[in-house]
C-alpha positions, 0 to 999 in steps of 0.5 A: 718596848721589851726586847725578845732577844739581846738588843745589843746584838748586831742586826742580821741585815745591814741598813744599807741592804734594807735601803737598796731593797726598800727603795723599790717598794711603792709609796703610800700617801697619807694625804687623805688620812684625817683621823688616825688611831696609833696603837702602841704595845709600849711607850716608844713603839709609836715614835720608833715605828711611825713618829715622823708620820705622826709629826706629819699628820699633826702638822697638817691638823689631822686628828691623831690619837695614841693608845698605849696598851701597856706602860712598858714596866717590864723593860727593867723589872727591878726598877720601881715606878718605871711605868709612870716614868715611861708614861711621862716620857711618852707625854714629852715625846708626843709633844715633840711630835706635835700632838696636843695634850690629851691625845694619848690614853693608857690601858695599863695591860700587863707588859709582856702579857698581851697575848694572854687575851687577844680577843679582849684586847681587840674589844678594847681597841675597837671601843676606841675606833671612831668613824673614818679612822685609820688604825696603825699598830705593830707588825705581828712578825716583829719578834716580840709577843706583845707586838704580835698580839697588838698587831693581831688585836688591832687588825681584828678591831679594825675589821670589825669596825670597817676601818682601814688598818696598817702595821708598822715594824719596829724590831723586825729590821733587827732579825727578819731576813731581807727576803721575808714577808715584810719586804714583800708587802712593805710600802714607803711613807715619805717623810720630810726633814722637819718631821724626821727631826721631830722624830729624833727629838721625840725618841730622845725623850725616851731616856729610860730606853735609849740611854744607859740611864737604867742600864744598857739601852734597850734601843741601842743607837745603831738600831735606830738607823733602821728608823731614821730613813727619809721614809717610814714603812707600813704594811697593809693588814690582812 
């Protein structure tokens, strides 16, 4: 993840206000999902956005694969070898979520440059969609150009493959007004305590992003309150 604004700035909408509004949104069941492709612009987006859902799917032996579009090397531009560090963190995090080794793939596109070729990105994603997949990717209104590009590319890829597709918000809770488009279309995926605990553990694996290891955390502790609810949020593509 690479923030499009100062990640240490306070959220415009308090979590309590989001919760009051989100509690009224419909629930979405993932019980029929047997095969899921999670598209992540950067290592950690998958965990922050849908980590508990991934853990729940893995626990019931659904086939979940994660496609990392970039290695997230631009989050700390002056740190050498950051892409490999973040890839190692991703491997640890996905293990915490219950995914077997070999369920993740790295495309290695340049961090911060996904919007340069959305059509090419869509083709790369489509090449990895299999029959029966549900495709999950970042909400295009997330406030980050890579998240926008990933969401649109995944939408195009899923449509071309006739696959169901949903978006997951990451940064949108930090900046979108409560009356915006996200809330109007959001659906809640309930998650149990064990899966939420797995998500917490997985997020802690991203030390380069969630701690001060390399500087001020890109993902500040207060922001994570938006992602530790007893449900996660998905938005239907389209």
